[in-house]
C-alpha positions in Angstrom: 29.3 5.9 29.7 29.9 5.7 25.9 29.7 9.0 24.1 27.6 8.4 21.0 29.7 10.8 18.9 32.7 8.5 19.6 30.7 5.4 18.8 29.9 6.8 15.4 33.6 6.8 14.5 34.8 3.5 16.0 32.0 1.1 15.1 32.8 -0.5 11.8 29.3 -0.3 10.4 29.3 0.1 6.6 26.8 2.5 5.2 26.7 4.9 8.2 29.1 7.4 6.6 26.3 9.7 5.5 24.6 9.7 8.9 25.2 12.8 11.0 25.1 13.1 14.8 23.1 15.7 16.7 26.0 18.1 17.1 26.7 18.1 13.4 23.1 18.8 12.5 22.8 21.6 15.0 26.0 23.2 13.7 24.1 23.6 10.4 21.2 25.3 12.3 18.8 22.5 11.4 15.8 21.6 13.6 13.8 18.5 13.9 11.1 20.1 16.1 10.1 23.7 16.7 10.8 23.3 20.4 14.3 23.1 21.8 13.7 20.6 24.6 10.8 18.9 26.4 9.7 15.9 28.3 6.4 14.2 27.5 4.9 11.4 29.6 2.2 9.1 28.2 -0.3 6.6 29.5 -1.0 3.4 27.6 -4.5 1.9 27.7 -6.9 -0.3 25.7 -5.9 -3.9 25.3 -2.6 -3.1 27.1 -1.5 -0.9 29.9 1.7 0.9 30.7 3.7 4.1 30.5 5.9 5.8 28.0 8.3 8.8 28.3 10.1 10.8 25.6 12.6 13.6 26.4 14.7 15.5 23.9 17.1 18.3 23.5 18.9 20.0 20.5 15.5 20.7 18.8 14.8 16.9 18.8 18.1 15.7 17.3 19.0 14.1 20.7 16.3 12.1 22.4 15.4 9.3 24.7 12.2 7.2 24.5 11.3 4.6 27.2 8.2 2.5 27.1 7.0 -0.3 29.4 3.8 -2.0 28.2 2.0 -5.1 29.6 -0.6 -7.1 27.7 -2.2 -10.5 27.6 -1.6 -12.9 24.7 -3.2 -16.3 24.5 -3.8 -16.2 28.3 -0.2 -15.3 29.1 0.7 -11.9 30.4 3.8 -10.4 28.7 5.7 -7.2 29.2 7.4 -5.3 26.4 10.2 -2.8 27.2 11.6 -0.2 24.7 14.7 1.9 25.5 15.7 4.0 22.5 18.3 6.7 22.2 18.5 8.9 19.1 21.6 10.9 18.2 20.9 12.9 15.0 20.4 10.3 12.2 21.4 7.4 14.4 19.0 5.4 16.5 20.2 3.0 19.2 17.7 0.5 20.6 19.0 -0.9 23.9 18.1 -4.3 25.4 18.8 -4.1 29.2 18.2 -7.9 29.5 21.5 -8.8 27.8 23.2 -5.4 27.7 23.3 -5.2 23.9 22.0 -2.6 21.4 21.0 -2.5 17.8 21.9 0.5 15.6 20.2 1.9 12.6 20.1 5.2 10.7 17.0 7.3 10.0 17.7 10.0 7.5 14.1 11.0 6.8 14.2 14.1 9.1 17.6 15.5 8.2 17.3 15.0 4.5 14.4 17.4 4.4 15.3 19.8 7.2 17.8 21.7 5.0 15.0 23.1 2.8 11.8 22.8 4.9 10.8 24.1 8.3 10.0 21.6 11.1 6.3 21.8 10.5 6.6 21.1 6.8 9.0 18.1 7.4 6.6 16.6 9.9 3.7 16.9 7.4 5.8 15.4 4.6 6.8 12.4 6.7 3.1 11.8 7.8 2.0 11.9 4.1 4.8 9.5 3.2 3.4 7.1 5.8 0.1 7.1 4.0 -1.5 9.6 6.4 -4.6 11.6 5.7 -5.1 14.9 7.7 -8.4 15.3 9.5 -9.9 18.2 11.4 -7.7 19.6 14.1 -8.5 18.7 17.8 -7.2 19.8 21.2 -5.4 17.7 23.8 -3.8 19.1 27.0 -4.5 22.6 25.7 -2.5 22.0 22.5 -4.0 22.3 19.1 -3.2 19.1 17.3 -3.2 17.9 13.7 -5.2 14.7 13.6 -3.9 12.1 11.0 -5.4 8.8 10.2 -3.8 5.8 8.4 -5.8 3.1 6.7 -4.6 -0.4 6.8 -1.6 0.4 9.0 -0.6 -0.8 12.5 -0.7 2.9 13.5 -4.2 4.0 12.8 -4.3 7.5 14.2 -1.9 10.2 15.5 -2.4 13.6 17.0 0.5 15.8 16.3 1.5 19.1 18.0 4.5 20.9 16.6 5.8 17.7 15.2 5.4 15.8 18.5 3.1 12.9 19.0 0.4 13.7 21.6 -1.8 10.7 21.0 -1.4 7.5 19.1 -3.9 4.8 18.4 -2.5 1.5 17.1 -3.8 -2.0 16.3 -1.3 -4.8 17.0 -2.9 -8.1 15.8 -6.3 -8.1 17.5 -5.2 -5.6 20.2 -6.2 -1.9 20.2 -3.7 0.2 22.0 -4.0 3.9 22.8 -1.1 6.0 24.0 -2.0 9.5 25.3 0.2 12.3 26.6 -0.6 13.1 30.2 2.1 15.6 31.0 4.1 18.0 28.8 7.0 19.9 30.2 8.9 22.3 28.0 12.4 23.7 28.3 13.5 20.9 30.6 17.3 21.0 29.6 17.9 17.3 30.2 21.4 16.3 31.3 23.5 14.9 28.5 24.3 11.7 30.5 20.7 10.3 29.9 21.5 10.2 26.1 24.6 8.0 26.6 24.9 4.3 26.2 26.4 2.6 29.3 30.0 1.4 28.8 29.1 -2.2 29.5 26.6 -2.4 26.6 27.9 -3.9 23.3 26.5 -3.9 19.8 24.4 -6.9 19.0 26.2 -9.3 16.5 
C-alpha cells in the first residue's frame, strides 16, 4: 500500500507545497470536526438508490468516503461509484476500473482551523457555499443545523457537529436524498483503509 505522506513528497505536482497532510495538521492541534473518529452509513433514495459510507480519524483530517449509486437515465440504468481518501488538505479520488487516481487540494478547512473552532469553520464554509440556516431539526437523536441552498445542485444539508447527516440534491431532473442510517463514534479505524493500493497510479 502507498503511504499518503510519502506520496506527498514524491509526486511532482506543482502547487501542492502549501498543502499539509493529516499528521502535520494534528501536530498543530488543529481539528476539522469536534469528534475524533466515527463511521457513518447512509441510504440513498429518491430518483436513485444506493449506499454511502464515511469513516474518519484524526478529528476528520484522515477520511474515507465510499458511495455506490444506481439511477436510470434515458431508459438506461447506470451505476456511479465514488471512492475518495482525504489526507489533511489532499483529496485522492480513486477509480477502481482502471486503477488510477486524481489528486487535488482542499485548503478551506485548514486555513480557518487555526483561528476558529470546528463549529465556526463548518458554519463559515456553509455560508461561503451560499447556505442559509433554517430552524434546527433532529435526526438519529442528533440535533442538526438545517441549511438550504437556492439554485445549487445541493439543495439542503443537515449538519451535526460539522458532519453531514442528511443531504438533498438535484442532479438534472433527478432528486436524490442521502440520509444517515447508522452513526458509530470512536471507531478507531485501522490506518490501512486510508492508504492507496501500490498498483494505483496517478491519472495523466
